[in-house]
Phi, psi and omega in degrees: 000321181295321181295320178296322179295319180293323183291326184268343181291144180248137178288155176296145185263133178249124182248014179104356179237155178053054183297324182300320178292316181297318182299318180293315180292323180292325176300313179297321181295315180296321178295327180291338178282349179134148182298328182289332180292311178294329180302319183278357168276342180254339183237139181291136179271127179268097182279149176259161183285339179244169178297134182294134177249334177291145183297318179293318179295325179294317178296320179296320179297314181294318180297317179295320180294320177298318180295317179297318180295320180293318181294313182290333177282344182262015179226156178284170182298322181294327178282330181296326180298340182278341183233008185292341179276352181284146185253347184227160183296317181297321180297318178296313183298313181293329178295314179294318179297319179294324181290320190252330174273332180079179178281188184298323181292317179295318180297321179295320179295317178296321181296319178295320179298313182287332174295317178296321177298320180295316182291331183270002180300135178206135181287129178280158182296326183273355180278155168255173184299318182299315181294320181292316180293333174293319176297318178299315182297323180296314180295318179297321179294325175297318179296316179292329176295336176264021177065028176264121180279126180239117180291145181294327178295327177294319180293317181300312182293324178296318179298315182295326179288335189256010178277153179290172186297335182297340181265005186302315182295322180289323178298317178298320179294321179294316181295329180279326187260343184240153173268110185294340179285338181244354181292130181269153180296325178298317179293318178297320178301314180296319180296314183290324178295316179297319179295319180297320179295322178291327180278349179108335176077170182292335181296323179293321178295319179297317180296318179295321180295316180296319179297318179296319180295319179296319180296318179295321179296321178294319179296322179295320179295318179298316179296324180295317179296317180295321182293329178295315180294317180297324179295317178296318181293322179296321178296320179294319180296321179298323178295319179296320181295325180283355180078029180296146179280116183246127180277149176075192181273161178298120183284104177292170178295132180294127181283358179263315184242348178087359180268173181248179175074017169201157179276161178297326182293333181251025182294126179286355182249035183297332185291341178286126180218164180275187185297334184268003179086002179269148179298146177286120181252138179259135178241158180290349180281342182291146183299133176096348183240021175288127187302315182290323179297315186284318187267307188281313189282310187286318188252008178053049184254124183276133185293322179297317178299320180299318181294322179296313181296321181297314180295320178298319180295324180291320180296317179298323180293320178293324179295320180294324182289325179288000000 
């Protein structure tokens, strides 16, 4: 059964990116083929000029061949061109490690970069626990890929330090009830996820924010519509104050569309109707259309003065008609 499993298993594929992840997975794959296969990726194979006849030499030859086949099968054609001149498994392995891990100076520079990323980790307000801990795991895996040992207690304490304020009460409870030196990341993940679900999570905050934003936008539109009508009415009132000669009767606010300077019977917006098919009627009780608010309060217009001007305007209109 083991031989069939080995024959059908496929090595992880490396396409030139995330070498640290591939190297770790490839190590496990080579080890699964047998200890001698991984051994010849670390130790140089001493090949003979003729076909091996000794039993030990034959096993070494087969193990080296398996390692070479696994490595070349686990890389793309563009990566294969970089190691196709190599004759042994160890030579291939060290070539890839040298190209992508670099020498000691390059590794130190990469290590410093990932250390800074680890220290600067902080959970964003729109993130959930699962997404944030995935980011943490990625940075930690980069460090481990560079042979940097990271204690689990260090990761646990870093996560607790980098959570937003909403988790403060839960962090205090964890610090009091748990030993942070022995607390596992899996257990911490479960505790924080359960707490986040009880608090509603970031999705609830996003929904509330969108609803509030939509409501404010609607209020702004309503205020804009009311201000347009008030502006027209204010212009009409200014004409009355200046004693302008106005023909006909004072045009009240149209009860169909809420605008001025025409009657409801001659409203050009008759086609606008409410959900029940009835015309939209404007009443003085609606906000923004109170007669005293619009005429007396905002524009300091006296109602008695208005009636005098109105009667005068009517007389002038009758005189013109006669």
